[in-house]
Each structure stands twice: as C-alpha cells, then as structure tokens.
MIMARBA-615011 format. One record per residue (C-alpha): residue number from 1; residue in one letter; y, x, z. Coordinates in nm, 3 decimals, m for minus. Example, Ala and Ser with C-alpha at 12.3 -4.5 7.8 and 13.67 -1.06 7.14 Angstrom:
% residues 2
<1, "A", <m0.450, 1.230, 0.780>>;
<2, "S", <m0.106, 1.367, 0.714>>;
% end
This chain:
% residues 87
<1, "M", <m2.138, m0.314, 2.625>>;
<2, "A", <m2.096, 0.059, 2.619>>;
<3, "A", <m1.752, 0.196, 2.502>>;
<4, "S", <m1.775, 0.400, 2.191>>;
<5, "N", <m1.668, 0.788, 2.207>>;
<6, "E", <m1.598, 0.761, 1.840>>;
<7, "Q", <m1.237, 0.729, 1.752>>;
<8, "E", <m1.055, 0.517, 1.407>>;
<9, "H", <m0.874, 0.742, 1.251>>;
<10, "M", <m0.618, 0.582, 1.036>>;
<11, "I", <m0.443, 0.754, 0.746>>;
<12, "S", <m0.191, 0.659, 0.478>>;
<13, "T", <m0.225, 0.650, 0.096>>;
<14, "I", <0.115, 0.644, m0.076>>;
<15, "Y", <0.241, 0.505, m0.393>>;
<16, "R", <0.581, 0.491, m0.548>>;
<17, "I", <0.662, 0.245, m0.764>>;
<18, "D", <0.914, 0.141, m0.996>>;
<19, "G", <1.111, m0.185, m1.050>>;
<20, "V", <1.142, m0.300, m0.746>>;
<21, "S", <1.491, m0.412, m0.711>>;
<22, "S", <1.539, m0.616, m0.372>>;
<23, "D", <1.364, m0.747, m0.095>>;
<24, "D", <1.194, m1.057, m0.234>>;
<25, "D", <1.028, m0.793, m0.412>>;
<26, "V", <0.897, m0.588, m0.149>>;
<27, "L", <0.775, m0.922, m0.015>>;
<28, "K", <0.587, m1.023, m0.319>>;
<29, "L", <0.428, m0.705, m0.311>>;
<30, "R", <0.336, m0.668, 0.055>>;
<31, "L", <0.194, m1.022, 0.021>>;
<32, "A", <0.013, m0.917, m0.271>>;
<33, "V", <m0.134, m0.591, m0.150>>;
<34, "S", <m0.183, m0.706, 0.174>>;
<35, "S", <m0.437, m0.957, 0.049>>;
<36, "Y", <m0.676, m0.652, m0.080>>;
<37, "D", <m0.913, m0.652, 0.175>>;
<38, "E", <m0.979, m0.644, 0.575>>;
<39, "Q", <m0.972, m0.224, 0.479>>;
<40, "V", <m0.619, m0.241, 0.490>>;
<41, "G", <m0.453, m0.227, 0.843>>;
<42, "G", <m0.126, m0.245, 0.710>>;
<43, "V", <0.145, m0.209, 0.419>>;
<44, "S", <0.534, m0.064, 0.444>>;
<45, "F", <0.750, m0.012, 0.183>>;
<46, "E", <1.061, 0.271, 0.187>>;
<47, "R", <1.300, 0.202, m0.031>>;
<48, "H", <1.537, 0.481, m0.124>>;
<49, "D", <1.929, 0.507, m0.262>>;
<50, "D", <1.778, 0.671, m0.537>>;
<51, "G", <1.598, 0.348, m0.677>>;
<52, "S", <1.261, 0.464, m0.570>>;
<53, "T", <1.028, 0.255, m0.362>>;
<54, "L", <0.714, 0.397, m0.145>>;
<55, "M", <0.446, 0.240, m0.087>>;
<56, "I", <0.264, 0.309, 0.187>>;
<57, "I", <m0.113, 0.169, 0.275>>;
<58, "K", <m0.259, 0.245, 0.627>>;
<59, "H", <m0.655, 0.251, 0.619>>;
<60, "K", <m0.915, 0.374, 0.822>>;
<61, "D", <m0.989, 0.736, 0.734>>;
<62, "D", <m1.320, 0.679, 0.596>>;
<63, "V", <m1.227, 0.399, 0.367>>;
<64, "T", <m1.160, 0.487, m0.022>>;
<65, "L", <m0.887, 0.184, m0.170>>;
<66, "N", <m0.965, 0.148, m0.509>>;
<67, "E", <m0.702, 0.254, m0.727>>;
<68, "E", <m0.730, m0.009, m1.016>>;
<69, "N", <m0.750, m0.317, m0.784>>;
<70, "I", <m0.427, m0.161, m0.635>>;
<71, "R", <m0.302, m0.127, m0.953>>;
<72, "R", <m0.363, m0.507, m1.017>>;
<73, "L", <m0.218, m0.696, m0.751>>;
<74, "V", <0.110, m0.495, m0.781>>;
<75, "T", <0.183, m0.558, m1.158>>;
<76, "S", <0.045, m0.949, m1.098>>;
<77, "S", <0.271, m0.951, m0.863>>;
<78, "G", <0.594, m0.862, m1.117>>;
<79, "E", <0.751, m0.596, m1.375>>;
<80, "F", <0.644, m0.329, m1.164>>;
<81, "T", <0.466, m0.013, m1.226>>;
<82, "L", <0.220, 0.200, m0.978>>;
<83, "Y", <0.223, 0.539, m0.950>>;
<84, "R", <0.002, 0.806, m0.715>>;
<85, "N", <0.240, 0.973, m0.462>>;
<86, "D", <0.057, 1.268, m0.456>>;
<87, "S", <0.380, 1.540, m0.366>>;
% end
C-alpha cells in the first residue's frame, strides 16, 4: 500500500470546569469524556492553585466536537459546570 502524503493534524479544544476538587473528580471526568467517541485523541486536565481546572481535549483538526455532548458527559459525572475557554 502506498504511503499517504497527507498528515493528520491534531488540535486542542480547551474548556474550563468549575467544581473539580480532587484527583477522583479528574478521574471521573477523564473516564466520561474519553468515552465521547473515537474522534477524541486524548483528554488531559490542569488544576490550578486558584481552584480553576482546564480540560484539554485533543482531536483531529477536521473534527468539530459537539459541545452539548461534552457538557452532558461532564455534568453526568458530578456537580461540575463546563465553560468554553476562549482566552
């Protein structure tokens, strides 16, 4: 089979989540959002000293994540609130 010259480019979509207070919360969220579908390449979290948490979702650049599905997965995991991080 001939190799393709097309490269898959990964990008990150970042959300802020309120209500994350423990490593257990992060684990619950990671498990839920990773189940979104095969288009999610990875999910990571950054917890900051000010109490804020960023969720970074890696996916192909030609994939548009359904924010309502992401929100449903987040809120079904606990008392969390999801915001798009546009900064």
